[in-house]
C-alpha positions in Angstrom: 0.3 -0.1 0.0 1.4 3.4 -1.0 2.2 6.1 1.7 -0.8 8.5 2.0 0.1 12.2 1.3 -3.2 13.8 0.9 -6.6 13.2 2.3 -9.9 14.9 0.5 -13.0 15.0 2.9 -16.3 15.7 1.7 -18.5 17.2 5.0 -21.9 16.3 5.1 -24.5 15.9 7.9 -24.0 12.0 8.6 -22.0 10.3 5.9 -18.5 11.9 4.9 -16.4 10.8 1.6 -12.9 10.5 2.1 -10.3 10.4 -0.8 -6.6 9.1 0.1 -3.8 9.6 -2.4 -0.4 9.2 -2.7 2.6 11.8 -3.7 1.9 10.9 -7.4 -1.9 11.6 -6.9 -2.6 7.9 -7.1 -5.6 6.9 -5.5 -4.9 4.8 -2.0 -8.4 4.4 -1.0 -12.1 5.8 -1.1 -14.6 5.3 1.9 -17.8 6.4 3.2 -17.6 7.6 6.9 -20.4 8.0 9.5 -20.0 10.9 11.6 -19.1 8.9 14.6 -15.9 7.4 12.7 -14.5 10.2 11.3 -11.9 10.8 14.2 -11.6 7.4 14.8 -10.2 6.6 11.4 -8.2 10.1 10.9 -6.4 8.9 14.6 -5.4 5.7 12.7 -3.6 7.6 9.6 -0.3 8.8 9.5 -0.1 12.8 9.8 -1.0 13.9 6.3 -2.4 17.0 4.4 -6.0 17.0 4.8 -8.0 19.4 2.5 -12.1 20.2 2.9 -14.4 22.7 1.4 -14.7 25.9 3.6 -18.3 25.6 4.8 -20.1 26.0 8.2 -18.9 22.6 10.2 -15.3 23.0 8.3 -13.5 24.7 11.0 -14.9 22.6 13.7 -13.3 19.3 11.9 -10.2 21.2 10.9 -9.7 21.8 14.7 -10.0 18.2 15.7 -8.1 16.9 12.9 -5.3 19.3 13.8 -5.5 17.9 17.4 -4.9 14.5 15.6 -1.5 16.0 13.9 -2.9 16.5 10.5 -2.2 19.7 8.5 -5.7 20.9 7.5 -6.6 23.0 4.4 -10.0 24.5 3.9 -10.4 25.5 0.0 -13.0 27.6 -1.4 -16.0 25.9 -2.4 -15.4 27.7 -6.3 -12.0 25.2 -6.2 -14.0 22.0 -5.2 -14.3 19.4 -7.8 -17.7 17.9 -8.1 
C-alpha cells in the first residue's frame, strides 16, 4: 500500500466521503464514513495533508483533525471538484 500524503474530506450531515492519495496523485483509498467514525479513522492515519471545502462545519473538523496531528487546509467552494 502506498504512503498516504493527501486526504480529501467531503463534509456532510451524516455520511462523509474520504479520498486518500499518494505523492504521485494515485488513489490509495475511497471510503464512506459515518460522523461517529471520522475521528477514529483519522486517528489511525499517519499525519498528512487534509483538504476540505470551507463550509459551516469545516472549522470544527479542522480543529479536531489538527489535534490529531494532521495539516488541515480549507479550500473555497469554487475550487472543489464535483
